[in-house]
C-alpha positions in Angstrom: 3.3 -0.9 2.4 2.3 2.5 1.3 5.0 2.8 -0.5 5.2 -0.4 -2.1 1.5 0.2 -3.3 2.2 3.3 -5.1 5.2 1.6 -7.2 4.7 1.4 -10.7 6.6 -0.2 -13.6 8.2 1.3 -16.6 5.0 1.5 -18.4 3.4 3.4 -15.4 0.9 0.4 -14.4 0.9 -0.7 -10.6 3.6 -3.4 -9.8 1.6 -6.7 -9.0 1.4 -8.0 -5.6 3.9 -10.8 -6.9 6.7 -8.6 -7.9 6.3 -6.6 -4.7 6.3 -9.5 -2.3 10.3 -10.0 -2.5 10.5 -6.0 -2.2 8.5 -6.4 1.3 11.3 -9.2 2.4 13.9 -6.8 1.3 12.7 -3.6 2.8 12.0 -5.3 6.0 15.9 -6.9 6.1 17.2 -3.2 5.2 15.3 -1.9 8.2 17.3 -4.7 10.5 14.0 -6.7 11.1 15.3 -10.0 10.7 12.6 -11.5 8.1 12.1 -15.2 7.6 10.3 -16.4 4.5 8.6 -19.8 3.4 6.1 -20.3 0.5 3.0 -18.3 1.7 4.2 -15.7 4.7 7.2 -13.7 6.0 7.9 -13.4 9.6 9.6 -10.3 11.1 10.8 -8.6 14.6 8.5 -6.0 15.5 8.4 -4.3 18.8 10.4 -7.2 20.6 8.0 -9.9 19.3 7.7 -11.7 15.9 4.9 -10.9 13.6 3.9 -12.9 10.6 2.1 -11.6 7.2 0.7 -14.1 5.1 1.0 -13.4 1.3 -2.8 -13.3 0.6 -3.2 -10.6 3.3 -0.5 -8.6 1.6 -2.3 -8.8 -1.7 -5.4 -7.8 -0.2 -3.6 -5.2 1.6 -1.5 -3.7 -1.6 -5.2 -3.6 -3.5 -7.2 -1.9 -0.5 -4.2 0.6 -0.3 -4.5 1.4 -4.3 -8.1 1.9 -4.0 -7.9 4.5 -1.5 -5.9 6.6 -3.5 
């Protein structure tokens, strides 16, 4: 998520969490983690079990990571 949090648009502004949400799905898919998405969460394989990240938690994590830089 650190990589996603650091993404910026063509004007140099941080990409919004709304724009990053589908990219998270794509990243998980490219890693072969079999993501499944509904309106508010993405569930994916991790260490032989399924994990879920909710949209609100994702947004908070993105903003928190940005605050640390």
